[in-house]
C-alpha positions as CSV (number, residue, x, y, z in Angstrom):
1,X,29.4,-28.1,4.1
2,X,27.1,-31.2,3.4
3,X,25.4,-29.5,0.4
4,X,29.1,-28.7,-0.9
5,X,30.2,-32.4,-0.6
6,X,27.0,-33.6,-2.1
7,X,27.6,-31.0,-5.1
8,X,31.3,-32.5,-5.5
9,X,30.1,-36.5,-5.1
10,X,27.4,-35.7,-7.5
11,X,29.7,-34.0,-9.9
12,X,32.5,-36.6,-9.9
13,X,29.9,-39.5,-10.4
14,X,28.7,-37.5,-13.5
15,X,32.2,-36.9,-14.5
16,X,32.9,-40.5,-14.3
17,X,30.0,-41.6,-16.1
18,X,30.6,-39.4,-19.1
19,X,33.3,-40.0,-21.8
20,X,36.5,-39.6,-20.0
21,X,38.3,-40.1,-22.9
22,X,37.3,-37.3,-24.6
23,X,38.6,-35.2,-21.4
24,X,41.7,-37.0,-21.6
25,X,42.4,-35.7,-25.2
26,X,41.6,-32.4,-24.4
27,X,44.2,-32.2,-21.6
28,X,46.7,-34.2,-23.5
29,X,46.3,-32.0,-26.6
30,X,46.7,-28.8,-24.2
31,X,49.9,-30.2,-22.6
32,X,51.3,-31.0,-26.1
33,X,50.7,-27.5,-27.5
34,X,52.0,-25.6,-24.4
35,X,55.2,-28.1,-24.9
36,X,55.6,-27.3,-28.6
37,X,55.2,-23.6,-28.6
38,X,57.4,-23.2,-25.7
39,X,59.8,-25.2,-27.7
40,X,59.1,-23.2,-30.9
41,X,59.5,-19.7,-28.9
42,X,63.1,-21.0,-27.6
43,X,64.0,-22.1,-31.3
44,X,63.1,-18.5,-32.6
45,X,64.4,-16.5,-30.0
46,X,67.9,-18.5,-30.6
47,X,67.5,-17.2,-33.8
48,X,67.3,-13.7,-33.1
49,X,70.3,-13.9,-30.5
50,X,68.0,-13.8,-27.5
51,X,68.2,-16.1,-24.3
52,X,65.0,-17.0,-21.9
53,X,64.6,-19.9,-19.4
54,X,61.9,-22.5,-19.9
55,X,59.8,-20.8,-17.3
56,X,59.5,-17.7,-19.4
57,X,58.9,-19.8,-22.6
58,X,55.8,-21.5,-21.1
59,X,54.7,-18.1,-19.7
60,X,54.8,-16.4,-23.2
61,X,52.9,-19.3,-24.4
62,X,50.1,-19.3,-21.7
63,X,49.8,-15.5,-22.1
64,X,49.7,-15.5,-26.1
65,X,47.2,-18.4,-26.0
66,X,45.0,-16.8,-23.5
67,X,45.1,-13.8,-25.6
68,X,46.3,-11.6,-22.7
69,X,49.5,-10.7,-24.5
70,X,51.0,-8.4,-22.0
71,X,53.4,-7.3,-24.6
72,X,56.7,-7.5,-22.3
73,X,58.3,-10.3,-24.4
74,X,58.0,-9.9,-28.3
75,X,59.7,-11.2,-31.4
76,X,61.5,-8.7,-33.7
77,X,61.4,-10.8,-37.0
78,X,58.6,-12.1,-39.4
79,X,58.9,-15.7,-38.4
80,X,58.5,-14.9,-34.8
81,X,55.6,-12.7,-35.3
82,X,54.1,-15.4,-37.7
83,X,54.4,-17.8,-34.7
84,X,52.9,-15.7,-32.3
85,X,49.8,-15.3,-34.6
86,X,49.7,-19.3,-34.6
87,X,50.0,-19.6,-31.3
88,X,47.1,-16.8,-30.5
89,X,44.8,-18.2,-33.1
90,X,45.1,-21.9,-32.1
91,X,45.0,-20.8,-28.3
92,X,41.7,-19.0,-28.6
93,X,40.2,-21.6,-30.7
94,X,41.1,-24.0,-28.0
95,X,40.4,-21.6,-25.0
96,X,37.1,-20.3,-26.3
97,X,35.5,-23.1,-27.8
98,X,37.1,-26.5,-26.4
99,X,37.3,-25.5,-23.0
100,X,34.1,-24.0,-22.5
101,X,32.6,-27.0,-24.3
102,X,34.2,-29.3,-21.5
103,X,33.0,-27.0,-18.8
104,X,29.4,-26.9,-19.9
105,X,29.2,-30.7,-20.8
106,X,31.3,-31.9,-17.6
107,X,30.9,-29.1,-15.1
108,X,27.7,-26.8,-15.8
109,X,25.3,-29.1,-16.9
110,X,26.0,-32.0,-13.9
111,X,25.4,-29.0,-11.6
112,X,22.4,-27.8,-13.1
113,X,21.1,-31.4,-13.2
114,X,22.1,-31.9,-9.4
115,X,20.2,-28.4,-8.6
116,X,17.2,-29.7,-10.3
117,X,17.4,-32.9,-8.8
118,X,17.5,-31.5,-5.3
119,X,14.5,-29.0,-6.0
120,X,12.4,-32.0,-7.2
121,X,14.3,-35.4,-6.1
122,X,12.5,-38.6,-7.1
123,X,13.0,-40.1,-3.7
124,X,12.2,-38.8,0.2
125,X,14.9,-39.2,2.6
126,X,15.5,-42.6,4.8
127,X,13.4,-42.0,7.9
128,X,10.8,-39.9,6.3
129,X,7.5,-41.3,8.4
130,X,4.0,-39.9,9.2
131,X,3.9,-37.8,6.0
132,X,0.7,-37.6,3.6
133,X,1.4,-38.8,0.1
134,X,-0.4,-36.8,-2.4
135,X,-1.0,-37.6,-5.8
136,X,-2.6,-34.8,-8.5
137,X,-2.9,-31.1,-7.8
138,X,-6.1,-29.1,-7.7
139,X,-8.3,-27.0,-5.1
140,X,-9.0,-29.9,-3.0
141,X,-5.3,-30.9,-2.5
142,X,-4.2,-27.3,-2.3
143,X,-6.8,-26.8,0.6
144,X,-5.2,-30.5,2.2
145,X,-1.7,-29.5,1.9
146,X,-2.5,-25.9,3.7
147,X,-4.4,-27.7,6.5
148,X,-1.2,-29.9,6.8
149,X,1.1,-26.8,6.7
150,X,-0.8,-25.2,9.5
151,X,-1.1,-28.5,11.5
152,X,2.6,-29.4,11.1
153,X,1.9,-32.5,9.3
154,X,4.5,-33.5,6.4
155,X,3.3,-33.9,3.1
156,X,4.8,-34.5,-0.3
157,X,3.0,-33.8,-3.7
158,X,3.9,-36.8,-6.3
159,X,4.1,-35.2,-10.2
160,X,5.3,-37.3,-12.8
161,X,6.5,-34.3,-15.0
162,X,9.5,-32.7,-13.9
163,X,9.3,-29.4,-15.5
164,X,5.8,-29.3,-13.6
165,X,7.4,-30.3,-10.4
166,X,10.1,-27.6,-10.7
167,X,7.3,-25.0,-10.9
168,X,5.5,-26.7,-8.0
169,X,8.5,-26.5,-6.0
170,X,9.3,-22.7,-7.0
171,X,5.5,-22.0,-5.6
172,X,6.4,-23.6,-2.3
173,X,5.2,-27.1,-2.6
174,X,7.2,-30.1,-1.2
175,X,7.2,-32.1,-4.2
176,X,8.7,-35.3,-5.6
177,X,9.0,-36.4,-9.2
178,X,7.6,-40.0,-9.9
179,X,5.3,-41.8,-12.4
180,X,1.8,-42.2,-10.7
181,X,1.6,-46.1,-12.1
182,X,5.0,-47.2,-11.0
183,X,5.8,-49.0,-7.8
184,X,9.3,-47.4,-7.6
185,X,7.4,-43.9,-7.2
186,X,5.6,-45.0,-4.0
187,X,8.5,-47.0,-2.8
188,X,10.7,-43.7,-3.2
189,X,7.7,-41.8,-1.3
190,X,8.1,-44.2,1.8
191,X,4.4,-45.1,1.6
192,X,5.1,-47.9,4.0
193,X,5.7,-45.5,6.9
194,X,3.3,-43.0,5.7
195,X,0.2,-41.8,7.5
196,X,-2.0,-41.4,4.4
197,X,-2.2,-41.7,0.8
198,X,-4.2,-39.4,-1.2
199,X,-5.7,-40.2,-4.7
200,X,-7.4,-37.1,-6.5
201,X,-7.1,-37.9,-10.4
202,X,-9.5,-39.7,-12.5
203,X,-11.4,-43.1,-11.3
204,X,-9.2,-45.0,-13.7
205,X,-6.0,-43.3,-12.5
206,X,-7.1,-43.4,-8.8
207,X,-7.7,-47.1,-9.0
208,X,-4.3,-47.8,-10.5
209,X,-2.8,-45.6,-8.0
210,X,-4.3,-47.4,-5.0
211,X,-3.8,-51.0,-6.6
212,X,-0.1,-50.1,-7.0
213,X,0.2,-48.7,-3.4
214,X,-1.6,-51.8,-1.9
215,X,0.8,-54.0,-3.6
216,X,3.5,-52.2,-1.7
217,X,1.9,-52.0,2.0
218,X,-0.9,-53.4,3.1
219,X,-2.0,-51.2,6.0
220,X,-1.0,-47.5,5.1
221,X,-4.6,-45.8,4.8
222,X,-5.7,-44.8,1.3
223,X,-8.5,-42.1,0.4
224,X,-9.4,-42.0,-3.2
225,X,-11.7,-39.7,-4.8
226,X,-14.5,-41.0,-7.1
227,X,-16.6,-39.2,-9.5
228,X,-19.2,-42.2,-10.9
229,X,-21.0,-44.3,-8.6
230,X,-20.0,-47.4,-10.5
231,X,-16.2,-46.7,-9.3
232,X,-16.7,-46.6,-5.6
233,X,-16.7,-50.8,-5.6
234,X,-13.8,-50.9,-7.7
235,X,-11.8,-48.6,-5.8
236,X,-12.4,-50.4,-2.7
237,X,-11.6,-53.6,-4.2
238,X,-8.1,-52.1,-5.3
239,X,-7.6,-51.2,-1.8
240,X,-9.1,-47.8,-1.0
241,X,-10.1,-47.6,2.6
242,X,-12.1,-44.4,2.1
243,X,-13.9,-43.6,-1.4
244,X,-15.2,-40.1,-1.2
245,X,-17.5,-38.8,-4.0
246,X,-17.2,-35.1,-3.4
247,X,-20.1,-34.1,-5.6
248,X,-22.6,-36.5,-3.7
249,X,-21.5,-35.1,-0.5
250,X,-21.7,-31.7,-1.5
251,X,-25.0,-31.9,-3.1
252,X,-26.4,-33.6,0.2
253,X,-24.7,-30.8,2.2
254,X,-26.6,-28.3,0.2
255,X,-29.7,-30.2,0.9
256,X,-29.1,-30.3,4.6
257,X,-29.0,-26.3,4.8
258,X,-32.5,-26.4,3.4
259,X,-33.3,-29.2,6.0
260,X,-32.1,-26.6,8.9
261,X,-34.5,-24.3,7.7
262,X,-37.1,-25.7,9.9
263,X,-34.7,-25.5,13.2
264,X,-33.9,-29.0,13.6
265,X,-30.2,-29.9,14.2
266,X,-28.3,-31.4,11.7
267,X,-25.3,-33.4,12.3
268,X,-21.8,-32.0,11.4
269,X,-19.8,-34.2,13.0
270,X,-18.9,-36.7,15.9
271,X,-16.0,-36.6,18.4
272,X,-16.4,-39.9,20.3
273,X,-19.7,-39.4,22.3
274,X,-19.9,-35.6,21.2
275,X,-22.2,-34.8,18.6
276,X,-22.0,-31.4,16.7
277,X,-24.7,-30.1,14.8
278,X,-26.1,-26.6,13.4
279,X,-29.6,-25.5,13.5
280,X,-31.2,-22.5,12.1
281,X,-32.9,-19.8,14.5
282,X,-36.4,-19.9,13.5
283,X,-38.4,-20.7,16.7
284,X,-40.0,-17.3,18.3
285,X,-38.1,-18.5,21.6
286,X,-34.9,-17.7,19.9
287,X,-34.8,-15.0,17.3
288,X,-34.4,-11.9,19.0
289,X,-33.8,-12.9,22.4
290,X,-30.1,-13.6,24.3
291,X,-28.9,-17.0,24.8
292,X,-29.7,-16.6,28.5
293,X,-33.3,-15.4,27.7
294,X,-33.8,-18.2,25.2
295,X,-32.8,-20.8,28.2
296,X,-31.2,-23.3,25.8
297,X,-29.0,-24.9,28.1
298,X,-32.0,-25.5,30.8
299,X,-34.6,-26.8,28.4
300,X,-31.8,-29.0,26.2
301,X,-29.0,-29.0,28.2
302,X,-27.4,-28.5,25.0
303,X,-24.2,-26.0,24.3
304,X,-24.5,-23.1,21.8
305,X,-20.9,-23.0,20.8
306,X,-21.1,-20.6,18.2
307,X,-22.8,-19.0,15.4
308,X,-22.8,-18.9,11.4
309,X,-24.2,-15.9,9.7
310,X,-23.8,-15.7,6.0
311,X,-20.6,-17.5,6.3
312,X,-18.9,-15.7,9.4
313,X,-18.4,-17.6,12.6
314,X,-18.2,-16.1,15.8
315,X,-18.1,-17.4,19.4
316,X,-21.0,-16.4,21.6
317,X,-22.1,-16.1,25.2
318,X,-25.0,-15.7,27.3
319,X,-25.3,-12.0,26.1
320,X,-25.4,-12.9,22.4
321,X,-28.5,-12.1,20.6
322,X,-29.8,-14.6,18.1
323,X,-30.9,-12.8,14.7
324,X,-33.0,-13.8,12.0
325,X,-30.9,-16.0,9.6
326,X,-28.4,-17.1,12.5
327,X,-27.4,-20.7,12.4
328,X,-26.5,-22.2,15.8
329,X,-23.8,-24.6,16.3
330,X,-24.4,-27.2,18.8
331,X,-22.7,-29.7,21.2
332,X,-24.3,-32.4,23.1
333,X,-25.1,-35.9,23.0
334,X,-27.8,-37.3,20.7
335,X,-30.1,-37.6,23.3
336,X,-29.5,-33.8,24.2
337,X,-29.9,-32.6,20.7
338,X,-32.9,-34.6,20.0
339,X,-34.2,-32.7,23.2
340,X,-33.3,-29.6,21.4
341,X,-35.3,-30.6,18.1
342,X,-38.1,-31.0,20.3
343,X,-38.1,-27.6,22.3
344,X,-37.0,-25.2,19.4
345,X,-37.5,-26.6,15.8
346,X,-40.9,-25.7,13.8
347,X,-41.7,-28.3,11.4
348,X,-43.8,-26.3,9.1
349,X,-41.3,-23.3,9.1
350,X,-41.2,-23.4,5.3
351,X,-43.7,-20.8,4.0
352,X,-43.4,-22.0,0.3
353,X,-43.9,-25.2,-1.7
354,X,-40.7,-26.6,-3.3
355,X,-36.9,-26.1,-3.7
356,X,-35.4,-25.1,-6.9
357,X,-32.1,-26.5,-8.0
358,X,-30.1,-24.8,-10.8
359,X,-27.8,-27.5,-12.6
360,X,-28.4,-31.1,-12.9
361,X,-24.7,-32.5,-12.6
362,X,-23.8,-34.7,-9.9
363,X,-24.1,-32.3,-7.0
364,X,-27.6,-31.0,-8.2
365,X,-28.7,-34.6,-8.6
366,X,-27.5,-35.5,-5.2
367,X,-29.2,-32.4,-3.7
368,X,-32.5,-33.7,-5.2
369,X,-32.1,-37.1,-4.1
370,X,-31.7,-35.8,-0.2
371,X,-34.4,-33.5,-0.6
372,X,-36.7,-36.3,-2.1
373,X,-35.8,-38.5,0.8
374,X,-36.7,-35.9,3.7
375,X,-40.2,-35.5,1.6
376,X,-39.4,-32.1,0.3
377,X,-40.6,-31.4,-3.2
378,X,-37.9,-29.9,-5.8
379,X,-37.7,-28.9,-9.6
380,X,-34.3,-28.8,-11.2
381,X,-33.2,-26.2,-14.2
382,X,-30.9,-27.7,-16.7
383,X,-29.9,-26.3,-20.2
384,X,-28.4,-29.9,-21.4
385,X,-31.4,-32.0,-23.0
386,X,-29.4,-35.2,-22.3
387,X,-29.9,-34.7,-18.6
388,X,-33.5,-34.0,-18.4
389,X,-35.0,-37.3,-16.6
390,X,-38.6,-36.8,-15.5
391,X,-41.2,-34.5,-14.6
392,X,-39.1,-32.7,-11.8
393,X,-36.7,-31.5,-14.7
394,X,-37.3,-28.1,-16.3
395,X,-35.1,-27.5,-19.7
396,X,-33.7,-24.1,-20.2
397,X,-31.2,-21.4,-19.5
398,X,-31.5,-20.7,-15.5
399,X,-30.6,-17.0,-16.6
400,X,-33.8,-16.7,-18.4
401,X,-36.6,-15.4,-16.5
402,X,-39.2,-17.2,-18.2
403,X,-37.4,-20.5,-17.5
404,X,-37.3,-19.7,-13.9
405,X,-40.9,-18.7,-13.2
406,X,-41.8,-21.6,-15.3
407,X,-40.0,-23.9,-12.5
408,X,-41.8,-22.0,-10.0
409,X,-39.1,-19.6,-8.6
410,X,-42.0,-17.4,-7.1
411,X,-43.1,-20.2,-5.1
412,X,-39.7,-21.8,-4.2
413,X,-38.9,-22.0,-0.4
414,X,-35.2,-22.3,-1.5
415,X,-32.8,-22.1,-4.6
416,X,-29.8,-24.3,-4.8
417,X,-27.1,-22.7,-7.5
418,X,-24.9,-26.1,-8.0
419,X,-23.2,-25.5,-11.2
420,X,-19.4,-26.2,-11.5
421,X,-18.7,-22.6,-12.8
422,X,-17.9,-20.1,-10.0
423,X,-18.9,-17.0,-12.4
424,X,-22.2,-18.6,-13.4
425,X,-22.9,-19.2,-9.9
426,X,-22.4,-15.6,-8.8
427,X,-24.2,-14.7,-11.8
428,X,-27.1,-16.7,-10.9
429,X,-27.0,-15.8,-7.4
430,X,-27.4,-12.1,-8.1
431,X,-30.2,-12.8,-10.5
432,X,-32.2,-14.7,-8.1
433,X,-31.4,-12.5,-5.1
434,X,-32.7,-9.5,-7.2
435,X,-35.9,-11.2,-8.3
436,X,-36.8,-13.0,-4.9
437,X,-35.2,-11.0,-1.9
438,X,-36.7,-13.4,1.0
439,X,-35.9,-16.8,-0.8
440,X,-32.9,-18.8,1.0
441,X,-30.0,-19.0,-1.5
442,X,-27.3,-21.5,-1.2
443,X,-24.4,-21.5,-3.5
444,X,-21.4,-23.9,-4.3
445,X,-18.2,-22.5,-4.6
446,X,-15.4,-24.7,-6.5
447,X,-12.7,-22.0,-5.5
448,X,-12.4,-21.0,-1.9
449,X,-11.8,-17.3,-3.0
450,X,-14.9,-17.1,-4.1
451,X,-17.1,-18.0,-1.2
452,X,-17.0,-14.3,-0.3
453,X,-17.8,-13.4,-3.4
454,X,-21.3,-15.5,-3.5
455,X,-21.7,-14.2,-0.1
456,X,-21.8,-10.6,-1.2
457,X,-23.6,-11.5,-4.3
458,X,-26.5,-12.5,-1.9
459,X,-26.1,-16.3,-0.9
460,X,-27.4,-16.9,2.6
461,X,-25.1,-20.0,2.7
462,X,-22.3,-21.0,0.7
463,X,-20.4,-24.5,0.6
464,X,-16.9,-24.9,-1.1
465,X,-16.1,-27.8,-2.9
466,X,-12.3,-27.5,-1.8
467,X,-13.3,-27.3,1.9
468,X,-15.5,-29.8,2.0
469,X,-13.1,-32.4,0.1
470,X,-10.1,-31.1,2.3
471,X,-11.9,-31.6,5.6
472,X,-13.6,-35.3,4.5
473,X,-9.8,-36.4,3.5
474,X,-8.6,-34.8,6.9
475,X,-11.0,-36.5,8.9
476,X,-9.8,-39.7,7.0
477,X,-6.2,-39.3,8.5
478,X,-6.8,-42.1,11.1
479,X,-7.2,-41.8,14.8
480,X,-7.1,-37.9,15.1
481,X,-7.2,-35.3,18.0
482,X,-8.8,-33.0,15.5
483,X,-12.4,-33.1,13.9
484,X,-12.7,-30.7,11.0
485,X,-16.4,-29.3,11.0
486,X,-15.8,-26.8,8.4
487,X,-13.4,-24.5,6.8
488,X,-11.9,-22.7,9.6
489,X,-14.0,-24.5,12.3
490,X,-12.6,-27.6,14.2
491,X,-13.3,-29.7,17.6
492,X,-9.9,-30.7,19.2
493,X,-8.4,-32.2,22.2
494,X,-6.1,-30.5,24.3
495,X,-4.8,-31.5,28.0
496,X,-6.3,-29.3,30.8
497,X,-3.4,-26.5,31.1
498,X,-1.5,-27.1,34.3
499,X,-2.5,-23.5,35.7
500,X,-5.9,-24.2,35.1
501,X,-6.3,-27.6,37.5
502,X,-8.5,-27.2,40.2
503,X,-10.3,-24.3,38.7
504,X,-14.0,-24.2,37.7
505,X,-14.9,-23.6,34.2
506,X,-16.1,-20.3,34.9
507,X,-13.1,-19.3,36.6
508,X,-10.8,-20.2,33.6
509,X,-12.2,-17.6,31.4
510,X,-11.2,-19.6,28.4
511,X,-14.1,-18.3,26.2
512,X,-13.4,-14.8,27.2
513,X,-9.8,-14.9,26.7
514,X,-9.2,-17.0,23.8
515,X,-12.6,-17.7,22.1
516,X,-12.5,-21.4,22.4
517,X,-15.6,-23.3,24.1
518,X,-15.1,-26.2,26.3
519,X,-17.9,-28.7,24.9
520,X,-16.5,-31.8,26.9
521,X,-13.9,-33.3,29.3
522,X,-12.3,-36.7,28.6
523,X,-10.1,-39.1,30.5
524,X,-8.1,-41.0,27.9
525,X,-10.8,-42.8,25.9
526,X,-13.5,-42.3,28.5
527,X,-15.7,-39.1,27.9
528,X,-16.1,-37.9,31.4
529,X,-18.9,-35.0,30.7
530,X,-20.4,-33.4,27.8
531,X,-21.3,-29.8,28.1
532,X,-19.8,-29.5,31.2
533,X,-21.1,-26.6,33.7
534,X,-19.8,-23.4,34.6
535,X,-18.9,-24.7,38.0
536,X,-17.3,-27.8,36.9
537,X,-13.9,-28.2,38.1
538,X,-11.0,-29.0,35.8
539,X,-9.3,-32.2,36.9
540,X,-5.5,-33.1,36.6
541,X,-4.6,-35.5,33.6
542,X,-7.9,-34.6,31.7
543,X,-8.5,-33.6,28.4
544,X,-10.5,-30.6,26.9
545,X,-12.6,-31.4,23.9
546,X,-12.7,-27.6,22.4
547,X,-14.3,-26.3,19.6
548,X,-12.8,-23.0,18.1
549,X,-12.3,-21.1,14.7
550,X,-8.7,-20.8,13.5
551,X,-8.1,-17.3,15.5
552,X,-9.2,-18.6,18.5
553,X,-7.2,-21.9,18.4
554,X,-4.3,-19.6,18.1
555,X,-5.1,-17.5,20.8
556,X,-5.5,-20.7,22.9
557,X,-2.1,-22.3,22.3
558,X,-0.3,-18.8,22.4
559,X,-1.7,-18.3,25.9
560,X,-0.7,-21.8,26.8
561,X,2.2,-22.2,24.6
562,X,3.3,-25.4,26.5
563,X,0.4,-27.4,25.0
564,X,0.9,-28.8,21.8
565,X,-2.2,-29.6,19.6
566,X,-2.1,-33.3,19.1
567,X,-2.9,-34.2,15.6
568,X,-1.9,-38.1,15.5
569,X,-0.6,-39.6,12.4
């Protein structure tokens, strides 16, 4: 009924806004024609000696004008028949042309406009709050939208083109029509009550968006993507709270995968005092042994919460055997992770000389800078001559064996495939894996669906541009009880289930039944303990700090449905 009332109201407003005089003339003409033809009917029938009521005259006129022609009342003479043809032709013209025109102009088109307006509105409802306002659409924003949908956080995607907005609506997006440089758009998007504004266009467009939003509201958090280094300061000056250079972040993350090779922990994120890191299993005390045999907890008091292997995450237990190539996910304090490095890192684990980087774009250059800062030699293969800078660069096509050998593929400890084309990255990954089966291969995926393809092609690790961007944006959402470590791997906070209060961590069997791992206990803002022992009793009014993949998280909340994952907005 509410929708019907809205439609009637919109049609009424549209009707009043149009040329009422045209409609008035059409109605008046119709009434005059019916009256005149009814009079003519009586006059001609009188000439033929027949009498009919005025109701019959109107009935005959309407049936003839509408071309129904029941045939129950007909003229006998030629004059009456000619009159009937005039009534029929004028009625057909009026009903088949003028009335359809009026219907289309004043009913159908307003209804279509109303329908499109509701599919892609230009304003969010009053009272909308705690939502994410997203400008621009791409792999990164798609990943943000997917994560927001899973977490139950409302969002709106602002699209300036109505046709594109309608297409996005039909694909299932919550979309709003508005010009990206107009203050009216962001007032209509209720940015003053939004949890976050995300600008993902070009640097200049993002600057305009940021400045416009900041004029409307001085406190709403704004995250902007930046391509150029020079744009970072400008975006901050325009009002961005967080400026993200995804190319820089991705290059650094790929380089850290090389640094992980020596077994030292590389930080993934922090949750208050808790540090989550990853470390390759290269030490002889780890490879081929179970976690119980390795005695990591006893030697460093670090909790091994899971294992990455070629992009697949699995939770672990004391009986888990650590395989060569596994990357351990560690949780503990900074001091505990330092103790792990001292006990299980192998500083000279790289048997080969340098790291080979394929592609000298923003990602490749950022990876090179990170490696240089760690004192690791590198070489970059680049096909475009204008990107060649110094002796670290090798000019040529990375698909050419001679070029790869000149760059030192045979002596490389790792190869980073960093081009912006996923098809090229798959091609180069297969090629390098065939040439050097033992080399560490780290690939870049721009679209998430290609992560699995790159792993099948031979990559030891794949970092997704979309996943990294979405995780970084999500972690900038403000005070948040969820920390995104990687696609499908989160640290989150949840109250201790009522039925587990007073039980020990071992008795709770959380890991066995759901797959989540308890990495800390907190009471309000105070971290009670990191890496609680198995005999730690779960106190009332405390919170569990848990790490889990998507499936384990679902099992946890399915088992304890009264708990609601808190994603503060």
